[in-house]
Structures are given as C-alpha cells and as structure tokens.
N, C-alpha and C positions, 0 to 999 in steps of 0.2 A: 713521341707525348708519352705521358706516364698514365698506367689503369688508370692512378688513382684522380688523375687529372679529367679522365673520360666518366669516370663515374660522377664526378662531381657537374659534369658536363654533357647531359646527354644527347643534347640537342648537338654536341660536335661528335657522339660516338655516330648518331644519325647521319650525319654528313661524312663521316669516315667511312662507313658502310656504302651511301651515294655514288660517292665520289672512287671508289674500289669496283663498285657495277658499271659505271659508267666508264670505269679506265681502258674495260677491254672491249667499249663499244666504239671508241675514238678510232677516225677512218677518215686518213686526210688523205686526199684526192685532188690536189689544189694545188698550183703554183704558191709561193709564198715571195712577194718582195721583201728585203731587209736592207739595215747596214750594216758592211762586213767593217768593224770599228778594231784599231790596234790593240794587239796584248804584249806586254813585257818580261811575260811570267809572273811569278806567282810572288817575288819581290818586287817590283816596281809598278807604282800605278798608275792608273790612266784617267783620262780626262773626259770626260763625260756633260754637254750641256743641261742644266739645271738651273733652277731660280736663282740659285746665288751669284751665276757665272753662266747664262744661257747663251753666247756664243765662244763657249771657249771648248775645244774639240780638237782631240791628236789629228794630225794629218796622215793621209790616207784611207780615208773611211769610205768606202765603196758600194756604190747603189750595186744589192743583188738581187738577184733572181733563180730561187731553188724551185725544184721541181719535185714534185712526190718520190720518185724513184733515189734522191738523194742528188742526184747531177745539178749544178748551176753553172748559171752565167753572171759574167760582169755587165750588169748595164750601164753604169757610168763609174772612168777606174778616174777615180778622185786624185789621183798623183801627187800633188804636194797641199792639193785642196782636203776638203772635206764633203759628204754630204751626208744631208741630215733629216728631219721633218717627211719623209716620204708618206703618200697618201694618194687611193686611186678615186678614178673617177666610179662615176655610178654605174657606166658599164663597161668598168674594169678593163679600159682601152687604153687607159693613158696614167700615167703616173706623174702626180708631182711632188717636187722635191726643190730643196734648198741647198744652193752649193755655194761653199767658201772656196775663193781660188785658192787662197794660200793660209795654212794652218804653221807655217813653219815658225817655231820663235823668232828667227827675226823679221816675220812678217806681221807682230803682235804687238802694239802700242803697248807697252809691261805697266807703265801706268793707270791705265785706263783699264787692261787686259782685255781687248778688243783690236778685231784685224783690222787691218790697214785697208784691205780688199773689199772689208763687209763681204754680204752674203744677196746672192738674189735668189727669183723661185724661177722654173724650169718645169716643163711638160714635155713628158717624153712616150711617146706612142709604141706601146707593146708590137706592135705588129710589123710596124715598117724602121722601129729604133730613130725616126727622126726624133731630135729633139727641139725645142722653142722656149729663146727665152720670153718672158714675159714680164719682167722690173729690171729695170737699169741702173739701179743705184741713186734713182731721184731724192733731190735734198730738196725740203721745204721747210725752211727756217723760219724763226719770229723775225722779219727783215726790221723790224723797231728795236729789236730787245740787241741787237747785235751786231757788228759790220762784216756782212759775211760776202760772199762769193760764193753763188747757191750754182754754181757748175765745179765747186772744189770744195768739199767738205774737208781733208785730211790735209791738202799742204798748199794755199792759196799762196799768193804773194804778199810781202809783208805790209804791215795796218791791216789785214782782215783776222777777225776770229777766225777761229780752225775749232773742230771737233776733234782733229789730229787721228781720226780711227774713220770706218767705214759707213758707210747705208746698209743696214743691216734690214731684207726683206725674209722674214720665218712665218714656218708653219701653214703651209699654204691647204687649203680645203675645201673643197668642191661645195657648191651650194647649187639646191633646186632651182631650175629657170636657167644653166647656165653660165653663173657667177663665181665667183672664189673672193672667199675671206682668208686675211691673214696679216700678219704681224709687221710694223715697220717701225724704227724709230727716226723715220727722216723730217720730222719735225726738229731734229736735236734737242733735246730735253732730255734730264737726269732726274731722276726718283728724289723727293723733297729729300729722302733718309736713306742713304748712299748704300743699303746692304746689296743691290744690284746695278746693273748696269748695262746698258742705256735702261733708258722710259721706252718702251715698247707698247703700241698703241694699235686697235683693232682697226682694219679698214676691209672693204669689198670692193672689187675689182669685176669687171668682166671677163671674162674667159680667156680672150685676147689681150687683154691688160688696160683696155679702155676704161672710161667712165668709172676712177679712182674715188672710192668716197671714204671718209673717214667716220665713221660708223658709232665712236665711242670717245670724245673727247673728253668725258669723265675719266681717262684710264691716265693722269696725269704720272701716275707710279708706273705702273708696267703691267700690261697684260700677255699672257702665254697660251697659245695653241688652243683658237679656235675650234669646234668640235660640231661638229653634225647632229643634231637630235632627227629621229624620224616625226615629232611631230613641227618640223621646220627651224624652231629654236639652236642658238649657236650657244653650248655652253664652254666658259673658257675660263683660267687660272688669271685670277687678280692679287697684286702686291695691295693688303690691307692695310700701311703703316700711315695710315691718316691720322691729324692730329699728335695724341700722346700713347698712341698704341704703337705696342712692338714693332721695329721696323722685320722684324723674321717672320711677318704672316703672309699668307696665299690662300685666300679662299676659291670656293668656285660658284660662280656666277652663269646665268645664261639671261642670252640678249635676243632677240629679235636681227635678223638681220641687216635692218635696215637702223639699228640702236634705238627703238622703242623696246619696252616693254622688261628694263633686265630686271633680275631678282636673286636673291644669294640664292646655291643650291646647298653648300654648307660651307656656311660656315667658319673662319679660323680665329678659334675662342681659345684657342689652349696655345701657352707660351715653351718654345716655339711651336710652327707644324705649318708644312706646307703640303697644300691637295693640288697634286699638278699631275698630267698625263693619266688621262679619261678615255673611255670607251662608252660606245651603249651596243647591248648584246642584243642578240636577233629577239629574245623576248621582252627586251623594252626596257630591260632594269640597266643601269648607268654602274661602271666600275671604275675605282678611282685609284691613286696610288696617294699615300700619309707616308710622306718621310720629313727625315729632321735635312733643313739645309747644309749645302755647303760639304759634308762631312761626312756623306751618304753616298753622295755621284746619282742622286735621285733614287736611290734604292731602296725602298720600305716596304710597308703593308698595301695589302689589298682589301679596298670596303665594292661592298654592292649595296644597292640603296636604289628604291624605283622614281623614277625617272619625274613622277608625279608622288603627290600624297595621298593616303587612302581618302575616297571619296566622303565627306562631309568631315574632315579632320584637320586640322592647322599643319602646318609642313612640318613643324620644328617642334618640339618638349622644350621645355621652359628652360630657364637659365641657372637652373640646378638641376635639368636632365629627369625631374621628378618623373619616376614609372618608362624613365626609357631604359630598355636592356641593354645589359654593360654589353662593350664591345671586346671579342677577345683577343687576347694577347699574352705573349708569354717573356719573361727576361732572363735573364743570369742564366743561370744552369737548369732551366727548365721551370720557374718558378713561375703560376698561372695567375696574370694581374690584371683583371681584367678592368676596363674603363669604361666612365661616360664626360661627352663633351656637353657644354652649356649650348644649348637651343640643338642638339642632337636630332639631325633629321628623323623622320618617321619612316620604320624601313631599313634603315642601315643597320649593315652586320659586317664583320671581320669576313674575308673568305682563306684567309692564313693565319686563323688565329697561335698558329705555333712559332710565328716570327713576331718583329716587333718594329714600330715606325722612330723610335728611337736614335739618339746619339751616343748609338753605344755598340761591339758587335752582336750579332746576333746568337740568339741562344743556343744553346750547346743540344742536342737530339738524344736521343736513346741510343745511337751508335758512335756516339761520343765526338761527332764532328757538329761544326757550326752549320744550321740550318739554313741560313742565307737570308736573301730579301729580293724583292723584284719591283720591276718597273715596266713603263712602256706596255698597259694594256691593250691587246686590240679585239675587236669581236671576229669570229671565225661562223662557218655553217653550224648548222646541229646545237645551235647555242652554247657553243665551244668559245673557250677562251685564250686567244692566244698570248703567252705571257712571254717575258726576259724572265729569268733567276739566275742568277750565281749565288753557288755555296760560299761558306767561309764567312769571313764576319762582315763583310759590306759595309765598313766603316771605316775611314781614313786614318781615324786617331787611335794611339794606345788606351784602347780600353774593353777589353785590356788587351786587345792586339788588331792590327787593323791585318796583318798577313794568314794565311795566302791572301794576294790580293784578287779584283774582281776577275771571272774567269766566265763570264754571262753567254747564254745560248738562249735558244728559243725552245718553249715548251708549250704544252695542251693543257688548260686545266679544265675537264669534260665536262659540257653541259652548264660550265661556269659557277660549280658549285662549290663549297667549301672543301679545304683541303686539310687534314692535320698532320700532315708529313709532305717534306719533297718527294716519299717515294713515291706519290699520286701524282706527279707529273706523268706528263707521256710527252717525252723527248723528243725534238724535232731537229734539232741540230745544233751542237755546241764541238766547235772545234778549240781545241786548246790553246793554237797560234793566235786565236781572233775571241774577240767581242763581237756576238750576233747582235744587234740593237733594230730596233723597228718593226717589228714583223708586222706583214699586213697581208691576210687572204686575197689573191687574185681570184676574185670571184664577183659578178656581178652585185650590185648593192640589193637586186631582190634575193639572191639565194640566201642571203643573212637575214632579210626584215622584212621579206613576203612583199614588200612595196617597189617597183620599180626605182623610185627617189623618195628623200623627205619630202614633207606635203611644202608645198610654196607658201609662205606666209607674203601677203599684203603689202608693196614695198611704200610705205611714208607718202600717204597721200596729198597732204599739207593744200585742200582743194575747198576747206571752209565747211566742212563737215562736220569738224568735231563742236566744236565753241563759239557762238557768237563773236568773242573776241578775237575771233583765231580766224581772218577771212586767207581765200585762197593766194597761197605765195608766202603767208608770215612770213617773218624769221624770226616770231617770238613762239612762245608755248607755254602753257599751263603747270602751275604746280599748286597741289592743296592734299588735303588729308581730311578724313572725317572727323578725327580726333585727336588731342592731346592726353586725355587720361586712359588711352589705352598704351603707355609706352611699359617697354621692357629695360629700363637703361640700367640697373643696380647688377653689381656684380658678380656672377658665377660663381666664383672662389672666395671665400677669406680662407685665413687661418687664424695663428695665434692671435690674443688680442681684439679679436672683432667685433664681441659680444659690447663692449662698454660704444663701441663707435656703428652701436645697431647694424651691424655689417659690412660695414663700408670700410672704404680704405683707414686707416690710421692715420696720428698726426705727421709722425715721423718714427720712424722704425729701422733696427739693425737690420732684421728679417728680409731675406730679397724674397720678392716676391708677395709679398705678404695678403694681397687682394690683387685681384683682377681688374679693377677701378680703372679705371683711365688705359690701361696696358694692354689690356685682352678684352673682355667684355664688359661693358658695364663704364658708364661717365656720369655719374652720379657727382654735381660739387655740393656737398655735404647731403643735411638731412632738410627731407622738407614732406611737404602732402601735396596730393593733388590740387585742394584751395590754395597754392601756392602759386599755381602757374597763370600766366596773365597775358604773354604774349611768346610770338615767336619770333627769332632774329634768321635771314635767309642771308648766308654769303657764298659771295663768289669764291671760286677756286682759283687760280691759276699754275700753271707749271712754270718749272723752273728752265729755262734753257740754258744749252750748255756752254756756255763759251769757256772754252777748256783751255785756251791759249789765243793769244792775241790782249786786245786791247779792254781795261777794266777786266779781264778772263777772273772766273770765279763767281761766287754768289753773291753777289755788293750788300745782302743784309741779313739779319740773325733774326729768327724767330725762333721761337719754341719748339713747331714741328715744322720749320724751313720751310715753309710754304706761303704764301702770299693770297690774304683773306681779304674779301672786300665787304662792306655792309652794302645788302643790297634793297635792305628794308628792314622795320620791326614792327609786327604787325600786332596789335593787342587781339584777342582772341574771345574773352568773353562778350555773350551778347543777352540784349533785354528784352523782352516783350513791349508792346505798346505800353503797358500799364507799369514800366519800370519796372518786374519781375524777371529773373533770370530764365534765360530762354534756353532748355532741355533740349538734349538730343533722346531720338528713340533710347537709347540704355537707361534713360532717367538722369544723365552727366548734365554737366553745364555744358552747352554747344560750344566746342572749340574747336570746329572747322574752321578752315580759310582757303581760298583760291588766289592766285598772284600770278601775274603775268612777267613772264621775264624773257633774256634775251636768249633764243636756242642755244644747243651747243656749246654753255658756257656751265663748267663743273661749278658744283654748288653743293651747300650742305645747309643742316638747321641747330639751331642752339634754341631751346627751351629757355622764358626768362621768366625771372619773378617781377613783381612792379615796381621793383627798383630796377628794372632793365639789366639784372645781374643774371648768370648762365645758373638755370638750375640743371638740366642735362644738356648732350650734345649728342648728335649723330654724327660718329666718329667715321665717316665714309664719304665715297664722293658718288653725287647723284648729277642726272642730267637729263633737258627732254628736248627734242629733235624738233627740227621747224615745224608747225602746227601740231603739235602732239599735245595733249594733255595728261598729265600723270597724277591723278588722283583719287588710285584704287588699291593703296595699300590698306587702306580698314584701322591706320590710326597710326601712331610714330614709334614704329618698329616694334609692332604687335607682333611680335615674333612665332607665339605659342598660341595665341587666340586667334577665334574668329573674329574676322574684320567684320565693322561696321559699315554699310555702303554708305558710300559718298551720297549719293541722290537722297537718302533720306535727313541728311543735314539739309541746316542753313546755307552751306557753301555751295552744295550741291543743287539750289534752286535755280530759275533760268531768268529772274529777278535778283537775284544776288550780285552783287558793287563788285565785280573783279576789282583786285588789287594792283594798281600801275606801279612793278617795279623797273618797266626799262626806261624813264623818263623822270622819275620822281624815285626818291628814299624817304620814306615815312621812318620817325624815329619818335621812340618813346623820350617824354621829360616831364616834368613836375612842375605844376600849378599849385601853389598856396599848400604847398605837403602832398598833393593829391596826383596819381599818374594822369598823364596826360599824353598829347601826341604831337608834332612838329613833323611839316614834310619839307625838304631841300628839293628844290627845282637842281638836281643832277643824278648822274647815271649809279650811284655810289657815292659811301661816305670812306673814308679811310681815316686811319689812328695809326702816327708812327709817334715814340719816345722824342725827337731829337727837335720835330716842327711842332708837334702838339702836349705834348708833358713835360721837356723839361723849361718851357719859356714858366708853366705853372708852378714849378716848383723853385722856379729861380724869384717868383713875383713873390710868391705867398709862404714858402717853407724856409728856402737856405738862409735866410739872415738867421735864424735859429740854429736850423739845423747844420752847422759848419764848427771848424777849428778843432783843438785836441780835444776836448769832451763832450762832442755836442747832443744833445737828448738824444737815448735809442741805440747811442754809439754808431748815429748815421748821419754821415759828414755828405750834404748834398751839394754843397756849393765848388766841392774836390770835380771840375768837368775832364781832367787831364783822364790821359788814354793809359790802359794797364795791358799788356798781353800778356793771354796767359791759357794754359790748355784746359780745353773744357771739353768734355767728354769726349777725349782724343785726337782732338783739332784745338791747333793753336787760333787764337780767336782775339782779336781788340775790341775792346769794350770802353767807352768810357763810362771814369771811377764810380757817378750819379748814378747812371745804369746797373753798372754790376753790383755794386751793392743792394739795391733794390733787387733786381730781375736776374742775377745770374751766379751769387754766392755761396756755390753750392757747397761749397769748401769752408766755410764758415772763415774767412781772411781778415775779413772787417766786421767790425758788431760781435755779437753775441753770437758765442756756436750752440749746436744745438747741443742738445742733451749724451749725444751716443759717443763714445769713447773718444770718437777721433776727431768729433766734434761737425761731423758734414751732416748738411740738408739733401734728405736721400725723398725716393720714393717721390709723390707728384709735387715737393717742395722745390721750388727754383731757388729760395733762398729765405731767411727768416719771416720775409716781410711778403711774398709772392709765391702763388701756385698759377701755374698757366690754365689759362681756359677759364679758372675757378677765381672769380673775385670774391665770392661770399664768401673762400675760405681764405681770403685772401687776410694779414693782418695791417698791413697796408689801407684795405678799403675799409676796416673797420673802425679804424682811427678818424679817413677822412669823414665816416659818415658819425661816428660816435658812437657806436653798436657792434655788440660781436652779432654776424649776421648768416651762419653757416648752420644755424638749426639746433646748436647745444647750447648750454649755461656754461660759464665756469666750472662751479659746481660738478659737471658731471665726469670731468676726469683731472689725475692729478696734474699739479703743474707745480714748479721749481720758484721757491720766495726771492731767490737771483737767479736774473737771466742766465742761462748756460749753466747752470752750475746744479749738476747732479746731486750733490749730496743735500742740498736745501729740499728735495723732493719731501713731502709727506711720508712719514714712517713706513714701511713696507710697498712705496710705489714701486711699479715697475717701469724706468726711462720708458721703455717701449710704449708704455700704453699714455706716456701723458701727452700733452697739446698746449698751447698757446693760451693764453687769457688774455678778455680784452679787459687794461685797466685804463687811468686817467681818462681824458676828455677828448674830446673831438679834438682835430686839426686841422689847421692851425687854432691853438687855445683862444678863448677871446682874453683880450681886447683885440685880439689881431683878425684883418681882415677875414671872413669864412671863406672856404669855396663857396661858387656857385652852383646850383643843380647840375647846371651844362657840364662844370669843368668835373663835378665828381663824376659824370656822367662819363665823359673823356676818361678817367682811369679807369672804369668799370669796360670801355669797351677796349681798351689797349692790352689790357692784361686777359680778358675774354677771347682775346684775335691774336693771343700765344705772348704779348709784351714785342711788339717790332719792332725792329731799331735798324736804322742805314747804319754800316760800319764802315761802308767803301767809299764809291763814287755815287752820289746820288741820285745821279740820272739813271744809272741800272741799278738802283735800290731797292725796297719796298715799296713805292709808286711808279716804279716799270711799268708801264700795262703788257702784261709777257704773255698774252691771249690773241688769237687772231680774231679780225672783226668774222660774222658770220653771214655768208653769201647763199642764197638758197633758191636753185633755179628752177623751177615747177612747170613750166612749161618754155620748150618740149621737155617731157621725159623724156630719162635715158633708156635707149631700146626702143621701140615702136609704137607711133603714138598714131591711133584712129584719125584720120584726116576728118575734116579740115580743120590745121592749125590754126586758130586765128589770132594769136599773142603770142609774144616771148614777154614772159612774166621772172621778174628777178625781184627777190626781196632781202635786204641788208639792215644789220644792226650793229650795234656790238657795247657791251655792258661795262667797257670803262672809259677810253678817251673820247671813244667816239667817233662816228665815222666822218672820214674828212669832205669836207666838201667838194664835189666835181671829182672826187678819184675814181668814181664808179666808171670802167670803161666794158662795152660791149661788142663784138665782130663776132662774124659768122664767116663761114667758107660756102657761102650761098647770097643770091643777091638778096636783100629787104629792101621793099618798100620804093623802089627803084635806084638801091644804092649797090655799089657793088660790090660783090665780095671781098671782103676784109676790110673794108670803110668803117670808121667809129659809128656807133648806132645810139650809142648813151644819151645824147641831147634828144633823140626820138621818145624817148620812156618816159612817160607821163606819170605821177603818182596816182596811185588808185585807191591805197590804204595806208595806214603807218607805218612806214617802212616796204611798203610793194609799189615799183615801178612796172607799167606795161607800155609794152610797142605794140600797136594793136597793128596786123600782116591785113595789108592791100596790094594785092589779094591776097587771100588765106592759101596755104600749102595746103596741097591735095598727094601729093604724090614727090617724095625724097628720098633718096636713098645717102645712107652712111656720109651723112654730114655733123657738125660739128658748129656747137655756140660755147664762143670763149666771153665768160664773163668777170672780172677781178676789179677789188676796191679795197681801199688803206681804211686802219685808222689812222686817228690822230697823230698816235705813237710810231705811225713808220711802217707797222705790221700789216700783211700783204696775204688777203684772199685769194684765190685764184681755182675757178670751176669752170673745166672744159665736158660741156655735154656731146659724148657721140650718140646720135640719133638718127630715126627714119622717120617719113608717113606715107599711109596707102590708105586707102578708104577702106580697107579689111581688117586693117589693124596686126597683120602676119607679117609674114619673111619673105614676101613672095618676091621684093626686089633686092634681099640682101645678097644677088650676087653681084654686085655692084650696077645693074643697067639702072638708068635713071632716066627719064626722057626728058625731064625740067634742065638736068643739067647740060644738053645740046646748046 
C-alpha cells in the first residue's frame, strides 16, 4: 500500500504498526486440521465449493492433520471423493466433516452440477482414528408434490420422479449439549431463483444422528455453514433472493438452535454480494468473507464486526449508511476506494483493506504482484485468526487476468487485527502442489473462548407459557409487530434521474441498476406517506419441489418471483378509542400494532397495504415461527436503524387484545359503499391465479372490446393461444393474453417503451404491469379509473404518442419519462363495470407476482408444496424428568389441511396395555385446537433409549414424520443411558 494511502488513512497506519508488532509474537504450538485440495499449476483453475455451487469440488481432497513442527498425517484419504467442512468438537477430541464419495466428472450430473452419490457427515476420533457415519443420504420429499421412491432419489424405476443427484448433508457444526447442526437438501427442493443448486436447509440432530429436526423451514432458497457463537446462537449464510431481489445476494443471519429468534447479522444490500465463510474470534468479534460469487471460488475480503451492537444503539446504520465509517477497499492498480453499505452493521470494518470483494482480479501491490484474496477464516488461540490466502488475481475471468490460478495456503493474522499487505501474514503451510483449505486449530473451545462450550439456549418449550393463544403442544405460533410507521423500506441507492421520482426507481430506464429499489435494498411501490398505511397482508411462501426428471418434471407455473405465495390474511391496522378518536402508540403515532396466529413452520412474509388493498411496501425476505413461538419483538416493520418500540406498550401487546386467527380463517379487505371494509373467508388461505381467476373476468368484461386487428391500447385480450418465447434466459410458454399483460418485456405486442430497443426494464414486466406493485401498474389505474402511485401526470414527462420518444416535450430525457393515466375507467360506461371484489382480485394477482399455471395444473400454482406441521412436545427428545404423564402431539397445515384420519402414532414400548409397535392414534383425545394427547396409565417413570413415532398427511398427500428418541428417569439425568432399563424386561 502506498505512503499516500497510509497518510490519508491513519487508522490503517496504526493497524500496520499493530500487525507488525503482533507478527513477532505469533506462536503456533497446536495441531491444525485442514483439507488438502487438488492444485493443477498456475494455468489450470480449481473448483472450490461456494455459494454458486456448494457441492462442487475436485476429487482427492484429503483431511489432514498438521503438527507444529511441519510434519503431517492423512486422516481421511479421499480417493475419488472429497472431504470438506471440517470442524472440531468442543473438547477437540473429534473432527466432524462431510465426505463426497465420488467427485470424478463421470460421477457428476453435468446438467445439475451435482454428484450422483451426494455427501454425508462423519465423525472421526482423533485419538483412536475411529470413523462414525452420522447421516445416510436420507430423502424426505414432499410426497404430494411428485411421485417419489423415497429410498432412491437418484435413479428410481420408470414412472417415478427423480432428482438425478444425491442427497447432500453438509456443514456439520457441534452445538452445546451434544447436538449437531448441519445443512441438507433431503427435502428435494430447488431455489425459486436458479442461481444456486440445490436448496440446502438447516437441521439439528443429536450427536449420534438421532432426533433430526428441521429448524428453519423458511430457508426455501438455501442456507450454508451454520456456525456456533459463544452466546449460543447459530449464524449462517442465507440466500436472499426473495421477491424481485437480485438472485446473487447472500446475507449473514443468526438463529437459535431450535429455530427461534432469527435475525440478520449482515444483510446483502449491495449488488451482487455474498457474505459467507465466518468465524468468531476468541475476543468475541465475528469475521466473515465478502466475495463475488461464482468467479472468485469463495475468495474475497475479510470483515470484522462485533457479535452484538454497542449497548443502547441500533444494530445497523440507516439505508444510506449515514455516519457509517467507510469500509477499506483497494481497486485496480492500488486505487483506494472505501465504500459503505445500506444498513451497515455498527462496528464493521475491513481486516484486509489492501484487497477487494469484487468480480475482478486482486489489485497490484507495491511489489508489482497482485495481493490476492482470502477465504475460510477460523478462530485460533491468542485471538489469532487462521485464514486461507492465495496470491495472484483470485478471479476466474480475464478481468484483467485470471492467472496464475489459486495457490492457496494457510496463514495467521496475528490478533485478528487489520493488516495492510500480504507481507504481514504469518505462513503456516503452503505447498505449491496443493491448495490448503479449511484450517481448524485442534484445541479445546476453552483455549480460544475461555469457556468449555457455548451457552446452551433453551430448546423450544411449547409448554403454553408464552401466550394464552398458544396452549401446550400447539402446532401454531404468533406473529406481530409494534408499528408499521417504523419502517425503512425505501431504496438505499439511486443514481441518475432519481430526483424527479423522489429517490425511488424511475418508471423505465436504459441505465442498469439505476435504483436498488426492489432489486437489492428497498421495496416501495411508488410514493406514499405513513398516512396511507391501512393494513398488512401476510403471505405464506412455499418451496419448489425439484421434479428434476420424470412425470410433470420442472416447475409447472410461472410467477415473477418463481415462488408460490398464498394470502393467509389481510389485517386492518388502525384502531380507535371508545370515543372514536385514533388510538396512538407511545411514540405518538397511530397504533398500527397487530398480532395473529398462523400455522408454525410455514414460511411467510408481509406486505403493507393502502386502503385499496394495494402494496405500499413489501418485506422481501422469509420469516417463520416455530411451534409455540411468539415473534413480536422486532420493534417495527424492518426498522433496522431505529430504536425499537416495545410490543408490550402497544394495543396488540395487551392481554385482552383479540388475536387474529389466520389458521382457520382468512380475513380480506373489501369495499362497501366506497369505504374499506373487511370480510372473512372460512378457509386456510386464498389463492389467485391467472387462468382460474383473472381470465374469466377479462373474457366477460374486457375482451369484447379488446380484440381484433386494432384493439384499444393495442391490447388484444381475446387471443388466448400460446406463444413460446425466451423469457429471461429460459424457454417459456405463455398464453398470449397473459403475455401481453404481464410478460411482454420486449414490447413484442402493443406499444413499445421509449428506450431505443423498445424494451420494458427495471421492475416493469410489461407496459401494463409491475409485479408486486399494483399501485404502479397501468392496468390497475385503468380498472380503478385513477392514477394511484402517488405522483400526478404533470410530475414527469410523457410522450404524446405512446411509444414514440420523438413526441416527448422538448428537452425531456426518455429515461426520466413515465406513463400518464388518461381516458376513462375500464371498462368504460355504459359497459358493466368491475365489482369491488373483481378489482381486488386483479390487485392481489399483481401483488402475488402475477402467477400463471403454464403446465399441468395439478402440479402448478395451486399445488400444496409444503409439509404439514407436526409438533411432538411430550415426550421431549433426550432426557425427560419422570413422571411422563401423557404423549402430546400437535398438527396443522396452512394450505390443503390435515387429511382426516391420517395421524399415526406408534412406540417401541408398551402404552396403556397396548404392545410395542401397536397403533395408538385412536387413543389420542383433542385437548386444544390442533393438539391431541394420550394420557398414560400408568405414567412412565423409568425408560431408556426408546422411540415415539408420529406421522400425518395433508390433503395434498405430503407427509411429515417425526421420530423422537428419548429416556425418562426421576432425576432428569443420563443415569440409564447405558441401555439398562428395568421396565423393558
């Protein structure tokens, strides 16, 4: 780094001096476990698992043990396979790792870039070298969403669906109390946006592989590398592609090991950005890699940040990073280019400001050589940081050069301090014939963190203590918030032409990434004020089963987010006093708190609505509540940089507040006499789809005029024949009436845009429709007879002849233009107008992403692609304190509903006179909504290593199975876990 840069950045100069001083003090007196990966010289690239392809690695990646004297041993010889993701038990006796049995090219499904044999998790005893396998390629698909042979996901007999690749069990991470977190694609899902493959979700199991529990059903896109923190939380990397967001974004989240209390650690609000590979230093700070996916093999810059925000301060700066200190970064040939991020975490800074996180070669250092990039940070004794660093470009593309390719080695950053050149790295191991990866210090957890193991957080109590609406064993949860006035949904980045659109995205522009609105940070649907906030819509979100091959393969529907969304309910937010005055919250704003009951383990999200039921803003991320959990502590609706408003101080936080039931009913906004009102459907949810719900209205009330060679607005809605087009890189079949309204980005039909190529860009799907933004969609303006996006026609230039830029006002820029509302309401009088409910059907359809069944409807938009919820709260997994008086099971389903009579309960011990293995479901009595109990007579007082099995189907045919491994004894300890069980004699 040049002297001029140091002069401009005194903190870096101090960091340099601190790092040089620490360099001389580094002592490595411990073994290191690492993975020795293939290297093919300077001119041939290597393959590293990263967010774009988490299951690709070159064969021959061995697990190694490196001693302080430089000697080493092969712990696991990979052969044609590969080891990855090693981690140490807290006592440093065991190494957990994932193993791919065969990673040769012939063993990879080249279409999916996934191995046929998958990967499983193993445990190696460092003292005895004994290896124990913990997972076995378990496959648990949604059985109603395809025809599956659950014993064979790769190549079952003809007539079955198949994945065509193996099950991946990756990222093992020990947890306090003897459990293990990991990720798996055993549900057989594919991300809604096909950037990465497959969908890996978070699980927890016992150390012996029993009591496997999915803890984050909300991760319907993907999650990687759960990492334990000293306070007991898990942090993990999450694919943040929900809604219209850029499909390349990965953020860093934390979650409790039971799936409760998830929250963002670093959100990915820059395009594109991947936060992945992370650790916690002995002093408590976190270190994470920021890298550009695909082209960098997971190599980028290292950031350090506190595990918790400073006391009394919000966790993040605001969307514009106001007051946030710049993050050090160097571009090109040494250009100092610090930057900030929307909602930058407080306390975050770069440990490696001499390099970059971008999709280009690492910069050139003072010695004329490229300074390289980093990956795989890992905490070490003395608050040191083990890292993997490679010199050279560390970029796979010719930007400006990809060679020499990766020559990764293991190094130490002394004290985890900022370093200002590669020369400050302390070399541990770099054999030019290999790439060294995944270093792990073989020391007890206490040696690094000062405690024997992380804090053990309580495990999902579900005992009725949280709220009266959540009785013991419930399959439901509560969701709410304190205020919708405390929101930060505006974009954090806008460039040219933004001023006339009040900082939001312009209507249509040739400029790439003109605004972060909807694509990265922000999801505001036009101009509005808090006074426009009227209601909240809660949407269930379903995964996509990967029918990779076989009957009805592929995704049999289209939507602009490629994910199924269901309306669970629309809840008015404004409240009045007994005197009819607006009820205010403690901050003096109208009280917009709410609390609703939903089926637990159902991914969901929020949309804020105006009085017409149209989206004002949308939470473009996944949410969840676990059985018996109440999630109402966020302090606002995505109020990232504000101090929270306590939920208990609001109306919804009071004991007598009427919780809105979204389990059995679906409240919906409607209009009576021109005023907003509410109606209630006695259903679990409400769906809207084009062929079933929209086309009949178009045919009945619109197509009689909009047809023929020269229809009004050049919009022919009578033509329902199909068109096959290349839509965003995929060959897609659309009905022409749908395509004209909702997918004609190319301007093939009707009026083109003003851009020179005639395309509709940014968040426009066509001239008439913006997905999730009904109030900015011309179609809705015409149906309601008014412009609804908060601007007037006079605010922006508009061409006088649609599609002809030459007819713009003199001096107007086509990129700053919009569309005006002109003419009359559609259909025009004296034609029969649309009813209020028909208008709202269009509104909901657009705000759900304009869904369309474009294949087999039985596997399309209306398919229930979510397992039912099954909660076994008694017995609890592990040790139960005697007496165990009842077996308690809760079940619920947010879509098709629980199939009558499908509940099955069995046990490998006698229950109420019935022999082990007998069906027990008929003994279960409903004790609360969705909860059934079998009273035990006599109660169980002493039992060791027994199992309770429960399963239930929904009406789609999806099954959920739970197998609880447990013991019972009077003392609540493991006295009988050696297998002795007097009651079993």
